[in-house]
C-alpha positions in Angstrom: 114.5 103.1 99.3 116.0 99.9 100.8 117.2 99.1 97.2 119.0 102.4 96.9 120.9 101.8 100.3 121.9 98.4 99.3 123.2 99.6 95.9 125.1 102.2 97.5 127.5 99.5 98.9 126.8 96.5 96.7 130.5 96.0 95.8 131.5 95.8 99.4 128.6 93.4 100.0 129.8 91.1 97.3 133.4 91.1 98.6 132.7 90.8 102.3 129.6 88.7 102.7 128.9 86.8 99.6 131.2 84.6 97.5 131.0 84.3 93.6 129.2 81.2 92.5 129.3 79.1 89.3 126.1 79.3 87.3 124.6 75.7 87.1 123.7 74.5 83.8 120.2 73.8 82.5 118.6 71.1 84.4 116.2 68.5 82.6 113.0 67.0 83.9 113.3 68.5 87.3 109.5 68.3 87.9 109.6 64.5 87.4 110.8 62.2 90.2 114.4 61.3 89.8 115.1 57.7 88.8 118.4 55.7 88.6 120.0 55.9 85.2 121.3 53.1 83.0 124.8 53.5 84.4 123.5 53.1 88.1 124.2 56.9 89.0 121.1 58.3 90.7 119.7 61.4 88.8 119.8 64.1 91.4 118.5 67.7 91.0 122.1 68.6 90.1 122.4 66.2 87.4 122.1 67.0 83.6 121.7 65.1 80.4 124.8 65.7 78.3 124.6 63.2 75.4 121.9 61.5 73.4 122.7 58.3 75.3 121.5 60.2 78.4 124.9 60.0 80.1 124.6 61.8 83.4 127.1 64.0 85.0 126.8 65.9 88.3 127.4 69.6 88.4 129.3 71.5 91.2 127.1 72.8 93.9 127.0 76.5 94.8 129.6 77.4 97.5 128.6 77.9 101.1 128.5 81.4 102.6 131.3 81.9 104.9 130.5 81.1 108.6 127.1 79.6 107.5 125.6 76.3 106.3 123.6 78.1 103.6 124.5 78.1 100.0 125.4 81.2 98.1 122.7 80.9 95.5 119.9 80.4 98.1 121.0 83.6 99.9 121.2 85.6 96.6 117.8 84.4 95.4 116.0 85.3 98.6 117.6 88.8 98.5 116.6 89.1 94.9 113.0 88.3 95.9 112.9 91.2 98.2 114.8 93.7 96.0 112.3 93.0 93.2 109.1 92.8 95.5 108.1 89.2 94.2 109.1 87.4 97.3 108.7 83.6 97.8 105.8 83.2 95.5 107.3 85.0 92.7 110.6 83.1 93.0 108.6 79.8 92.7 107.0 80.9 89.3 110.2 82.1 87.9 112.0 78.9 88.8 109.3 77.0 87.2 109.4 79.0 84.1 113.1 78.5 83.7 113.0 74.8 84.6 115.1 75.3 87.8 114.9 73.7 91.2 112.3 75.6 93.3 113.4 77.9 96.1 113.6 76.8 99.8 110.4 75.7 101.3 108.2 78.8 102.5 108.7 78.0 106.2 112.4 77.9 105.9 112.4 80.8 103.6 110.5 82.9 106.1 112.7 81.8 109.0 115.9 83.0 107.1 114.2 86.3 106.5 115.0 87.3 109.9 118.7 86.5 109.5 118.7 88.3 106.3 117.1 91.4 107.8 120.0 91.7 110.2 122.5 91.5 107.4 120.6 94.2 105.4 120.4 96.5 108.3 124.0 96.2 109.1 125.1 97.1 105.6 122.4 99.8 105.2 123.7 101.5 108.4 127.3 101.2 107.3 126.3 102.6 103.7 124.4 105.5 105.2 127.2 106.4 107.7 129.7 106.4 104.8 127.4 108.6 102.9 127.0 111.1 105.7 130.8 111.4 106.1 131.1 112.2 102.6 128.4 114.9 102.9 130.4 116.4 105.9 133.7 116.4 104.0 132.0 118.1 101.0 130.3 120.7 103.1 133.3 121.1 105.5 130.8 121.5 108.3 128.5 119.5 110.5 125.6 121.9 109.3 124.6 120.2 105.9 121.9 120.4 103.4 119.7 117.3 102.6 116.7 116.7 100.4 113.9 114.4 101.3 110.7 112.7 99.9 108.2 110.1 100.9 106.3 107.3 99.5 103.2 105.1 100.4 102.5 101.6 100.0 99.2 102.3 98.3 97.9 105.4 96.5 96.0 108.3 98.0 95.6 108.9 101.9 94.4 105.4 102.7 97.7 103.7 103.0 98.5 101.8 106.1 102.2 102.0 105.5 104.6 104.8 104.3 108.3 105.8 104.3 110.6 108.6 103.6 114.3 109.1 103.2 116.9 112.0 103.2 119.5 112.2 100.7 122.9 114.1 100.7 123.2 117.0 98.1 126.7 116.0 96.7 127.4 115.5 93.2 126.4 111.8 93.7 123.4 112.0 96.3 123.1 109.1 98.6 120.7 108.1 101.2 121.7 109.2 104.7 118.6 108.1 106.6 115.3 106.4 106.3 112.2 106.1 108.4 109.1 104.1 108.1 105.6 104.7 109.5 103.0 101.8 110.1 99.4 102.1 111.1 99.1 98.3 111.5 100.9 95.5 113.4 100.8 92.0 111.9 101.4 90.4 115.4 98.5 92.3 116.9 96.1 91.6 114.2 97.0 87.9 114.3 96.6 87.8 118.0 93.1 89.1 118.0 92.0 85.8 116.4 92.5 84.3 119.8 90.0 86.4 121.3 87.3 85.0 119.1 87.9 81.6 121.0 86.3 83.4 124.1 88.2 81.1 126.6 90.3 82.2 129.5 93.3 80.4 128.2 93.0 82.1 124.9 92.7 85.5 126.6 95.7 84.8 128.6 97.7 83.9 125.5 96.6 87.1 123.8 97.6 89.3 126.8 101.1 87.4 126.9 101.7 88.1 123.1 100.6 91.8 123.3 102.9 92.4 126.3 106.0 90.6 125.0 106.1 91.5 121.4 107.7 94.5 119.6 104.7 96.3 118.1 105.2 97.5 114.6 102.5 100.1 114.8 104.2 103.5 115.3 101.8 105.9 113.7 98.4 107.2 114.7 97.8 110.2 112.5 96.2 110.3 109.1 98.2 108.7 106.4 98.7 112.0 104.6 100.9 113.2 107.5 103.4 110.2 107.2 106.0 111.9 105.0 106.2 115.1 107.2 106.3 113.0 110.4 109.0 110.7 109.0 111.3 113.6 107.9 110.6 115.4 111.2 111.8 112.3 113.2 115.0 112.0 111.0 115.8 115.7 111.6 115.4 115.3 115.5 117.7 112.3 115.7 120.4 113.8 113.4 122.5 115.1 116.1 122.4 111.9 118.2 122.9 109.6 115.2 125.5 111.5 113.2 126.4 114.6 115.2 125.1 116.9 112.4 122.2 119.4 111.8 120.2 119.6 108.7 120.0 123.4 108.2 118.8 123.5 104.7 116.0 121.3 103.2 115.5 120.7 99.6 111.8 120.0 99.4 109.4 118.7 96.6 106.9 121.4 97.1 105.1 119.8 100.0 103.9 122.5 102.2 103.1 120.1 104.9 106.7 118.9 105.5 108.3 122.2 105.6 105.4 123.8 107.8 105.9 120.9 110.2 109.7 121.5 110.3 109.1 125.1 110.8 106.4 124.7 113.6 108.1 122.0 115.6 111.7 123.1 115.3 114.0 120.1 115.7 117.0 122.3 116.7 116.9 124.9 119.3 117.6 128.4 118.0 118.1 127.1 114.3 115.6 128.1 111.6 115.6 125.7 108.8 115.8 127.1 105.3 113.8 125.6 102.4 115.3 125.4 98.9 112.7 124.6 96.3 113.3 121.8 93.9 113.5 123.3 90.4 111.7 120.3 88.7 108.8 120.2 91.0 108.6 124.1 90.8 108.3 123.9 87.2 105.6 121.2 87.3 103.6 123.3 89.8 104.0 126.4 87.7 102.8 124.5 84.7 99.7 123.1 86.3 98.9 126.6 87.7 99.0 128.1 84.2 97.0 125.3 82.8 94.3 125.8 85.5 94.2 129.5 84.6 93.9 128.7 80.9 90.9 126.2 81.6 89.1 128.8 83.7 89.6 131.8 81.3 89.6 129.8 77.9 86.5 131.5 76.6 87.0 134.8 78.5 88.0 137.8 76.3 90.9 139.8 77.9 91.5 143.5 77.7 93.1 143.5 74.2 90.0 141.8 72.8 91.7 138.4 72.4 91.4 135.1 74.3 94.1 133.7 76.6 94.9 130.8 74.2 95.9 130.8 70.6 98.9 131.4 68.4 101.5 133.4 70.1 99.7 133.2 73.4 99.3 130.7 76.2 98.9 127.2 74.8 98.8 123.8 76.3 101.6 121.5 75.3 101.2 117.7 76.1 104.0 116.6 78.3 104.4 112.8 78.8 106.7 113.2 81.8 103.8 115.0 83.7 101.5 112.1 83.3 103.1 110.3 86.3 101.3 109.6 89.5 101.0 112.9 91.3 102.8 113.5 94.6 100.1 112.7 96.9 101.9 114.6 99.7 100.9 117.9 98.1 97.3 118.6 99.0 96.8 121.2 96.4 98.1 118.8 93.7 95.8 116.0 94.9 92.6 118.0 95.0 93.4 119.5 91.6 94.3 115.9 90.2 91.1 114.5 91.6 89.0 117.3 89.9 90.8 116.4 86.6 89.9 112.7 87.1 86.4 113.5 88.0 86.0 115.6 85.0 87.6 112.9 82.8 85.3 110.4 84.3 82.2 112.5 83.6 83.1 113.0 80.1 83.9 109.3 79.6 80.2 108.7 81.1 78.6 111.3 78.8 80.4 110.0 75.6 80.1 106.3 76.6 83.3 105.4 74.9 84.8 103.5 77.8 87.0 100.5 77.3 84.5 98.0 78.6 81.2 99.5 77.1 79.5 98.2 73.9 77.1 100.2 71.7 73.6 98.7 71.2 72.3 100.1 68.0 68.7 99.2 68.8 68.5 101.2 72.0 71.1 103.7 71.0 72.8 103.3 74.3 76.2 102.0 75.7 75.9 98.9 77.8 78.6 96.9 80.0 78.2 93.9 77.8 77.5 93.0 74.3 74.8 90.4 74.9 72.2 92.7 73.4 74.1 93.5 70.2 
C-alpha cells in the first residue's frame, strides 16, 4: 500500500526531491582490485574499458541530491529496494549479477533508512491529503464514501503484522488513509537479551530502553481482527485529520469489519451504510452455489433429476478464483480450509503427490525412490 501512495505522486517526487541522473556505462572487472593502468591513470570504480588497448576513461558520477551529500543513484537504489521488498540483501545480488558496484555498506544503508522514512512519510501524507481533497470536490460534501481492505504479512490468523487502507471512490480511486497493526516490537525483543545476562547493570539498561523507546507494538487482539481494528481507527480520526465523515463504506464481504463499525459507531448519531462490492459478492455467491452442488450432487430433486448436468447447475473452472482467499472472511476461510483438507486427503489416498515415488515391490508410495 505504501507503493500505491508513492505512485500517486511520483511525478512530483521526481521534480521536487530527486534530480535526473545519467546512467553509468557498463563497468568491467569491478570485483577485482583496481590497479594502475599503463597510462598511469588509476582504474577507479567509475572507470571503463573503451578500446582493445585498455584505454581508460572516467565516467561522470551521479549528481548529488539537493541539500544533501548523498548521490541520486544511491537514494533511488535504496528506495527501489523497499518498493520491491528485496532490501539491502537483494540489492547486493542484483548489483553482482549486473556487474555493478555494490550498494552502500549495510550499516550506512540502515542509518539512511530513517532519513528516507521521513521523506516517504512526508510525500505520503501530501499525496493522501490531495486525494482526499479530490474526493471532497467530487462529492461536493464532507460526507463521503470510501472503500477499504486489509492485508497481512503472512497467511492465516498467525501473522504478527497487518495493515489496512481506505480509498476514495472517484473515477480514479486513490489512497486517503492507511493504518498498521503490530503484535511485536523489535526494540523490546532485542532488549530482552539483556535480561539473560542476569546482572544489575543489564537490568538497568533494559529498563532504560523500555522506558525511553517508542514501542512498535500497538495491537493485542487476535490477528484476525487486525483489518477491522485498523479501519475503525481510520474512521475515528477522519474528522480530526481531514474534517470529513465516512458515511458509506464499500466492503469486501467481511462481516467483521462492518459489524465493528456498526457496533462501535465512530460518529455520534450517524449510521454507516454498507455498499457491497459486486466482485466479491459474485465470488461469494459462486462459492455458495458450488457448496450446494457438492452437498446435493447425488440427491434426486423433485423433478426426478439431479442438481447438476446439462442445462442445470454446472461447475465452471474459473482461474481468477484460484487466488489466495480473503482471510478476513471467516466463512470463506473455514470453507477454503475444508476444501484444502479434502484435497489433501484425496492426495494421500491416491498417493500421487509431487514428492512421492511408487514402489512396485511393495505396491506403496514412499517419500523417496531408494527402494525402487
